[in-house]
N, C-alpha and C positions, 0 to 999 in steps of 0.2 A: 591637522587631522581631518580627514574626510569621512563623514558618516553617510550611509545610504539608507534612505527610507522609501520603500516602494520604488517608484521611478525617479525619485529626487536625490540630489546630492547636496549635502550640507557641509560647508567648511567651518568646523567648530573652532578653528584658530582665528576666526574673524568675527567676534561678538560685537553687537551694536547695543550698548548699554543705554537704555532710555529712562533710567532712574535719576533722581536728584539726590546727591549725597547730603547727609545730615551733619551739620557743623554747629559749633557754639559761637559763631561769628554773626555779624550783621548781614552777611551774605546769605544766610539761611532763609528760605521762603517761610512765610507765616500766614496762617489763616485762622479764623474763629477766635480772634480777640485775645490771644495768649501771647506770652513773651517768648523769646528765642530759647532753644534748648540749652541745657546746662551740662557741660562735661568738665568734671573737676576731680582732683585726686582725693582719695579717702584720707582723712586726718584722724590720728589717734594721739592725743596729747601733742608732743613735739615731733611725732613721726608723720611724715607726709609721703603719700604714695606716688612720688614723682622723682625719677632718677636724677633729673637736673637740679633738684633741691639738695642732693647729697646725702640724704638720709634713708634712701630706699634703693634696693637692687632691681626693682621693677616699677613700671608705671601701672598704677592700680586705681582706675577712675570709676566714679559713679556717673551714670548718664541719666538725666531727667528729660523726657520728651513726651510729646503727644503724637501718636501715629497719624491722626486725622489732620492735625494742624501744622506739622513740621516737615512735610516732604512726601515723597512717593510712598504710598501705602496701598495695601489690598485688604478689602473688607468683605465680609459675608453678610447674610441677611440678619445675623445677630446684632448688627449695627442699629436696627430699628425695631426689634421685637422685645416684648416683655420677657419672654423666656430666653435663657442664655444659649447662644450658639457660638462656637469658636471657629475662627478662620483656620486654625491648625487642624481641626477635624473636618472642615468643609472642603478644603483644597487638598486632595490626595494625589492628583496627577499634576505634572509640572511642565509638560511639553504639549504645545497646541499649534495647529495650523491657524495662522492669523492674517488678517488683512489690515494694512495701514491705509487710512484715508485722510484727506485734508479738506476741511470745510471752513467757510467764513460765516460765523453766526449772523443771522438776519436781525435787523432792528425791528422790534415789536414794542411800540410804546416807549417806555423808558429802558427796556431790556434788550439784550442781544441773545438770541435763542437759536439753538441747533434744531432744525425741523426734520420731520419724517421725510419730507420730499428730498432734502439734501442727503440724508442717509440712504434712502432707497435708490437714488440716482447712482451713487458710487458703488453700492452693494450689488446692483443688478448688472454686473459685467462679468465676463468670463474669468474664471479663476478656479480655486479649489472647489470640488463638488461638496466638500464638507468643511466650511470655515467655522472654526470653533471660537475664535476670539476676534474682536474688532478693536482697533487702536485708532482713536480720533485725535488728530492734530488740528488745532484751531489757528485761524489767521486773525490778526497778524501774529506771526510766530517769532517773537523777539526773545533774545537771550535773557532778558531780565525776568522771564518766567522762572528762572532758576533761583531768583532771589526776591521775588515780588512779595509785597505785603498786601494781602488780599482783603483784610478785614475792612468791612464797610465800603467796599468798592463796587459791589453788585456785579461780579464777574458773569460772563455768559454761562448758559446752562442748557441742559437737554430738555426738550419738550416731552410731555407725557406720551404723546403719540409716537415720537421717535423711539422712546424707550420700549413701548409696546411692540413696535415694528422690529426692533433688535431682538426682543424676546421671541417673537413669533418666527423670526428667521433662525431660531434655534442656536443663537449665539450664547455661549455659556460664560464668556469672560469679556467684560467691557473695560477698556482702558482709555483714559482721557487726560488731557494736559491742563485740567482745571481743578480747583479745590473741591468741587462737588458737581455731581450730575444735576443737582437741584439748585433752585434760586436761593441766594444767600438769606434773604428775609422772606420766608414763605409761610409763616404762621404754623410751622410744623407739619405742613401737608406732605412733603417728601414724595411728590407725585412720581418722579422718574425712578427713584429708588424702589418704590412699591411696585411700579409697573414692570421694571426689569426683573425683580425677584418674584413677581406674581404674588405679592403679599396683600391680601384683602383686609385683614384685621391684625394689627400688630400685637394685640392682647390675646388673640385666640387664632393661632396660625392655621391657615387652611392646608389641607392635605396635599394640594398640588403646588404649594410654594416651592421655589427652586433652591433647595438646600445646598446644592453643589455649584451654584453660580456665584461669580465674584465680580466686584467692581474695584478697579485700581484707579486712583486719582493722583493728580500732581506729578505726572510724568513730564518728560521733555524730549521731543524728537527733533534733532537738528534738521535744518532746511535741506541739507544735502542728501538726506535719506529719502529715497523715492517712494511714492505711494506704490502699493502692490502687495503681493503675498510673501509671507515670511514664516519661518518656524519661530515660535515664541517659547522661551523658557521663563516661566513665572516663578521667581524664587521668593520665599518668605522666611522670616525667622519663626521658630516654633513657639509662638506665644499662644497660650490658651486665653484668647481675647477676641473680641469681635473683629479686630483689625490688627495688622502687623506691618511694620515697615517692610518694603519689598524692593526687589531688584529685577524688573522685567528686562530680559535680554532678547534681542532679535538676531536671527541668522538668515542671511540671504540663501536663496535656493537656486541651484543650477540644474540643467537638464530637465526643466519643468515640462511635464507632459500631462495633459488632461486625460 
């Protein structure tokens, strides 16, 4: 199926899924010091909600997981505020013009950091006049990102200056293949989160905080997908929570004209 948007053509039959599936196996990625997800049948006495057990006509599972620690998820500023804000209420549109970029975080002391200079270099090239989302793929881009155990490994992160630059570029949606845009052990400063959402005080939200901006973490973009401009479909489950497991999907654009 071909969809036409302005001067662009989008082949909706060729989605590029950049989410990581959630499983109850050792292959599931994990961050933030928790155990793997649990997916198990409901049990009532001797009845088990699993067809293969022979006592149920349906598979009827409970699922226990944490959206922040168990895979691809999309979060709103409610992740860091005293007052409750829901991703289901914050994200009301689901298609965006997006730019995929690839960067190799720079060594700074004991850390590896994505800098403002790296982001601005790749953003200041020809493309959409209105890019709404940025997708950051980091190097090295190994397949073990799909099953990596991140706890206590000090993964790379986004500098505060880079997050400010992205915000000031009017990017509404930030996607990254790391467990957080911030340093793993940062004493609760959350500098990149606050900078992107323009949150000055998490206990008394400023009026110009970005209520409709989102951060998506723990994606995976295969190496064969080229940097450039795409149509992004950012799908979430309808959780009234600060974050939801999500399924970002890219679509290539043809007949691209500025």
